[in-house]
ZARO-284195 format. One line per field, with one value per residue (C-alpha): residue number from 1; x, y, z. Coordinates in nm, 2 decimals. Last residue first. Example, Ala and Ser with C-alpha at 12.3 -4.5 7.8 and 13.67 -1.06 7.14 Angstrom:
<rs>
badren: [2, 1];
east: [1.37, 1.23];
north: [-0.11, -0.45];
up: [0.71, 0.78];
</rs>
This chain:
<rs>
badren: [229, 228, 227, 226, 225, 224, 223, 222, 221, 220, 219, 218, 217, 216, 215, 214, 213, 212, 211, 210, 209, 208, 207, 206, 205, 204, 203, 202, 201, 200, 199, 198, 197, 196, 195, 194, 193, 192, 191, 190, 189, 188, 187, 186, 185, 184, 183, 182, 181, 180, 179, 178, 177, 176, 175, 174, 173, 172, 171, 170, 169, 168, 167, 166, 165, 164, 163, 162, 161, 160, 159, 158, 157, 156, 155, 154, 153, 152, 151, 150, 149, 148, 147, 146, 145, 144, 143, 142, 141, 140, 139, 138, 137, 136, 135, 134, 133, 132, 131, 130, 129, 128, 127, 126, 125, 124, 123, 122, 121, 120, 119, 118, 117, 116, 115, 114, 113, 112, 111, 110, 109, 108, 107, 106, 105, 104, 103, 102, 101, 100, 99, 98, 97, 96, 95, 94, 93, 92, 91, 90, 89, 88, 87, 86, 85, 84, 83, 82, 81, 80, 79, 78, 77, 76, 75, 74, 73, 72, 71, 70, 69, 68, 67, 66, 65, 64, 63, 62, 61, 60, 59, 58, 57, 56, 55, 54, 53, 52, 51, 50, 49, 48, 47, 46, 45, 44, 43, 42, 41, 40, 39, 38, 37, 36, 35, 34, 33, 32, 31, 30, 29, 28, 27, 26, 25, 24, 23, 22, 21, 20, 19, 18, 17, 16, 15, 14, 13, 12, 11, 10, 9, 8, 7, 6, 5, 4, 3, 2, 1];
east: [-1.63, -1.71, -1.42, -1.37, -1.40, -1.10, -1.14, -0.98, -1.16, -1.23, -1.04, -0.71, -0.49, -0.20, -0.10, 0.10, 0.10, 0.45, 0.63, 0.43, 0.42, 0.60, 0.46, 0.77, 0.66, 0.98, 0.94, 0.58, 0.68, 0.96, 0.72, 0.49, 0.76, 0.93, 0.59, 0.52, 0.87, 0.81, 0.52, 0.14, -0.06, -0.36, -0.58, -0.85, -1.23, -1.47, -1.82, -1.98, -2.16, -2.37, -2.47, -2.26, -2.28, -2.07, -1.77, -1.79, -1.63, -1.34, -1.29, -1.16, -0.81, -0.76, -0.94, -1.26, -1.25, -1.55, -1.71, -1.97, -2.34, -2.50, -2.16, -2.14, -2.48, -2.46, -2.14, -2.27, -2.64, -2.59, -2.42, -2.08, -2.03, -1.81, -1.53, -1.44, -1.18, -1.35, -1.56, -1.47, -1.10, -0.86, -0.65, -0.66, -0.88, -1.13, -1.08, -1.32, -1.27, -1.24, -1.19, -1.39, -1.67, -1.85, -1.69, -1.34, -1.18, -1.05, -0.89, -1.08, -0.94, -1.20, -1.08, -1.31, -1.32, -1.25, -1.21, -1.53, -1.44, -1.20, -0.86, -0.70, -0.33, -0.30, 0.02, -0.04, -0.40, -0.40, -0.07, -0.18, -0.51, -0.33, -0.09, -0.39, -0.57, -0.27, -0.19, 0.18, 0.30, 0.64, 0.85, 1.13, 1.48, 1.63, 1.82, 1.69, 1.35, 1.30, 1.42, 1.17, 0.89, 0.95, 0.97, 0.65, 0.48, 0.55, 0.46, 0.15, 0.03, 0.10, -0.10, -0.40, -0.37, -0.47, -0.58, -0.31, 0.01, 0.25, 0.57, 0.83, 1.16, 1.36, 1.71, 1.90, 2.28, 2.29, 2.12, 2.44, 2.48, 2.65, 2.32, 2.35, 2.44, 2.16, 1.90, 2.04, 2.00, 1.65, 1.55, 1.68, 1.45, 1.14, 1.12, 1.03, 0.74, 0.63, 0.60, 0.23, 0.20, 0.44, 0.54, 0.85, 1.03, 1.37, 1.46, 1.76, 1.82, 1.46, 1.43, 1.21, 1.48, 1.74, 1.52, 1.58, 1.31, 1.13, 0.86, 0.57, 0.34, -0.01, -0.07, 0.02, 0.39, 0.52, 0.84, 1.03, 1.38, 1.45, 1.78, 1.72, 1.93];
north: [-0.33, -0.28, -0.28, 0.03, 0.00, 0.15, 0.42, 0.52, 0.78, 0.70, 0.78, 0.69, 0.90, 0.92, 1.26, 1.55, 1.86, 1.93, 1.75, 1.94, 1.70, 1.73, 1.73, 1.86, 1.74, 1.55, 1.40, 1.31, 1.13, 0.96, 0.84, 0.70, 0.50, 0.37, 0.26, 0.05, -0.11, -0.19, -0.39, -0.37, -0.69, -0.74, -1.05, -0.97, -0.93, -0.81, -0.66, -0.61, -0.94, -0.77, -0.96, -0.81, -0.99, -1.30, -1.10, -0.81, -0.99, -1.09, -0.73, -0.63, -0.79, -0.58, -0.58, -0.48, -0.41, -0.22, -0.28, -0.04, 0.05, -0.15, -0.17, 0.21, 0.29, -0.03, 0.09, -0.07, -0.17, -0.54, -0.45, -0.33, -0.11, 0.18, 0.38, 0.65, 0.76, 0.98, 0.85, 0.92, 0.99, 1.01, 0.70, 0.76, 0.44, 0.59, 0.56, 0.46, 0.47, 0.22, 0.14, -0.16, -0.27, -0.60, -0.73, -0.58, -0.28, -0.48, -0.25, -0.23, -0.08, 0.00, 0.06, 0.18, 0.10, -0.27, -0.46, -0.66, -0.94, -1.12, -1.28, -1.00, -0.99, -0.70, -0.50, -0.14, -0.07, -0.29, -0.16, 0.20, 0.12, -0.03, 0.27, 0.50, 0.31, 0.31, 0.68, 0.76, 1.05, 1.22, 1.38, 1.62, 1.58, 1.77, 1.45, 1.44, 1.58, 1.36, 1.05, 1.12, 1.19, 0.86, 0.66, 0.81, 0.77, 0.40, 0.31, 0.52, 0.36, 0.01, 0.07, 0.19, -0.08, 0.06, 0.38, 0.49, 0.70, 0.47, 0.65, 0.83, 0.97, 1.22, 1.29, 1.01, 1.03, 1.13, 0.80, 0.63, 0.41, 0.08, -0.06, -0.36, -0.14, 0.11, -0.17, -0.34, -0.02, 0.03, -0.32, -0.27, 0.04, -0.13, -0.48, -0.42, -0.19, -0.43, -0.73, -0.77, -0.77, -1.06, -1.08, -0.85, -0.72, -0.56, -0.39, -0.27, -0.09, -0.01, 0.21, 0.52, 0.78, 0.56, 0.36, 0.22, -0.01, -0.08, -0.34, -0.45, -0.74, -0.75, -0.38, -0.03, -0.07, 0.07, 0.28, 0.41, 0.57, 0.79, 0.86, 1.12, 1.17];
up: [1.74, 1.38, 1.14, 0.94, 0.56, 0.39, 0.12, -0.20, -0.41, -0.77, -1.09, -0.91, -1.14, -0.90, -0.76, -0.90, -0.68, -0.57, -0.86, -1.12, -1.41, -1.75, -2.10, -2.26, -2.60, -2.64, -2.29, -2.36, -2.68, -2.49, -2.22, -2.49, -2.68, -2.36, -2.22, -2.53, -2.50, -2.13, -2.25, -2.28, -2.25, -2.48, -2.47, -2.72, -2.72, -2.99, -2.93, -3.27, -3.23, -2.97, -2.65, -2.38, -2.04, -2.08, -2.22, -1.97, -1.68, -1.90, -2.00, -1.65, -1.71, -2.02, -2.36, -2.53, -2.91, -3.04, -3.38, -3.48, -3.45, -3.17, -3.00, -2.96, -2.80, -2.60, -2.42, -2.10, -2.14, -2.06, -1.73, -1.60, -1.30, -1.44, -1.29, -1.54, -1.80, -2.06, -2.35, -2.71, -2.63, -2.93, -2.99, -3.37, -3.40, -3.15, -2.78, -2.50, -2.12, -1.84, -1.48, -1.40, -1.16, -1.17, -0.85, -0.82, -1.00, -1.30, -1.56, -1.89, -2.22, -2.49, -2.84, -3.12, -3.49, -3.46, -3.79, -3.86, -3.85, -3.62, -3.65, -3.44, -3.34, -3.10, -3.14, -3.25, -3.16, -2.86, -2.73, -2.76, -2.60, -2.30, -2.28, -2.28, -2.01, -1.78, -1.82, -1.87, -1.65, -1.69, -1.41, -1.49, -1.33, -1.04, -0.92, -0.57, -0.64, -0.95, -0.76, -0.48, -0.73, -0.91, -0.58, -0.45, -0.79, -0.81, -0.45, -0.45, -0.78, -0.64, -0.33, -0.52, -0.78, -1.12, -1.28, -1.31, -1.32, -1.51, -1.42, -1.62, -1.50, -1.70, -1.83, -1.65, -1.64, -1.27, -1.19, -1.31, -1.62, -1.69, -1.83, -1.59, -1.30, -1.37, -1.39, -1.07, -0.88, -1.02, -0.93, -0.57, -0.54, -0.69, -0.56, -0.19, -0.29, -0.57, -0.34, -0.31, -0.69, -0.74, -1.11, -1.08, -1.38, -1.46, -1.79, -1.99, -2.32, -2.42, -2.73, -2.73, -2.65, -2.48, -2.25, -1.90, -1.77, -1.45, -1.43, -1.22, -1.28, -1.12, -1.20, -1.09, -1.04, -1.36, -1.37, -1.67, -1.64, -1.95, -2.12, -2.39, -2.70];
</rs>
């Protein structure tokens, strides 16, 4: 059986959880996005103490790799890589958009008709921009991850012909823009349990990252506007 430490600091609420195979046995959460860096290492210590495990017992470390908060992604991956180096353990990535789609497909309670055939996670990227992609009902990519500025033509070739479920904190911006009745919306929040399932699948498939070259899945470059003097 595999003991996996899961780390997610890419969104508003961070969590760390310890899972035995795909079952969560302990978890710690933090709702304050600006405090994720200070939260993470003490949370891991508390997690291991509550579970009565040591870091040496861990078989792998998984991290939500993005897209999401630039700072949060760097915090999570830096900690995960540091632990992997120190413990000589493999690193696993779980993509934000994929875990959102997994949660939507498996847990969303929908009282809508027709039944969605496509799943479209949206992560808010400020103004009218989102990080998004499109999956079919087998969670196979129909449109690759991308940064998209939303307008009335976004995904029109899909919503004109079939039901598409939009979800995530970026989807609220799309709701007043899209006109098709095939555009469905749901409040979907993935959990530590969802991550535990996906990180265990990746571990079993030996889908490990190269510690030297792995970077967050930003989708678009990060830049800071320089102040004019």
